[in-house]
N, C-alpha and C positions, 0 to 999 in steps of 0.2 A: 536431445531435448532433456532439460532438467526439470524435475518436479519441484513445486514450491511447497514450503512449509511455513506457516505463520508462527512467529514468536507469540506466546500467550498474551503479552501486553498489546501487541499489534492487533491480534484478534479481538481483544476487549475494546480497544479504541474504535475499531471498525464497527463492531456491534453497537457501541454507544452512539456513534454518528448515525447509523442506520435507524436506531430508535428515535433519535432527535428528528431526523428528516421525516420519518413516518408520522410523528406527532404533529408536524407542520402541515402535511398534506398526504392524503391516502395514496399509497403505492410509491411515494417518493423514496422511502427507505429501501424498497425493493429495487428501484432504479439506481440508487446509490450502490447497493451491493453488486448489481450487475456491472456497473462502471468499474468498480474495484476488481471484479473477476476478469473483466476484459483486459485491464492493465496487467494483472497477474498472468493471464494467458499470453500476452505479448512478451512479457519478461521470460516466460518459460520457453518460448519459441526462439528468441534471440536476445539474451540479456546484455550482450555487448553493445546494443544500439543506444543504451541509455547513459547519460552523463554521470561521471563520478562526482559526488558531492562531499565526500570525506574519503579518507585513505582507501578503504576497501568497500565503500557503500555507494550504490548507484540509486538513481531516482527515476521513476516513471510517473508522469502526471496522468491523472484520470481525466476522462472527457466529461465535460459539463460541470462537474463538482470541483471545488478548489482544494483538492487533496493530491498528495503525492504518495506513492508506494515506494518506500525505501527498502533496499534489499542488499544482501551480501551473497556472493557466490562461494560455494564450496565445491569439492570435487564432483559430487553427484547430485547436488540439489541447490535450490535457491532458498535462502532464508529471508523471509519478509520480517524486518525488524520494526517497522512502523507503518501505519496508515495515517499519515500526518496531514492535518489541516494546514494549509500554506501560510496562515497568519499566526500560527503558533511559534513559540520560540524555537529556532531552528536546531538547537542542540539538545533538546530535552530527552531524546531517545538514546543518547550516546552510551549510557550505562548498560545497554542491553547486549 
């Protein structure tokens, strides 16, 4: 099992989304973060289950929320490059 590490910009967008959801409804931000963590846990267990969306990037969809966790595999870890809202421009994260 590989450990996950979040790219600083991926962590920032995850926190931004959680703050937004929390402002909409109490505890919704916490539920969002739990959903992202569930996705990351699934990725750590078996990253090969998830489809390739770019040359070396795979995507795991979160449950309930319209977000995808985009990640790359290295020898000993998973690098989360984006926690992306699915309505966002699909290539915005490619410079990471």
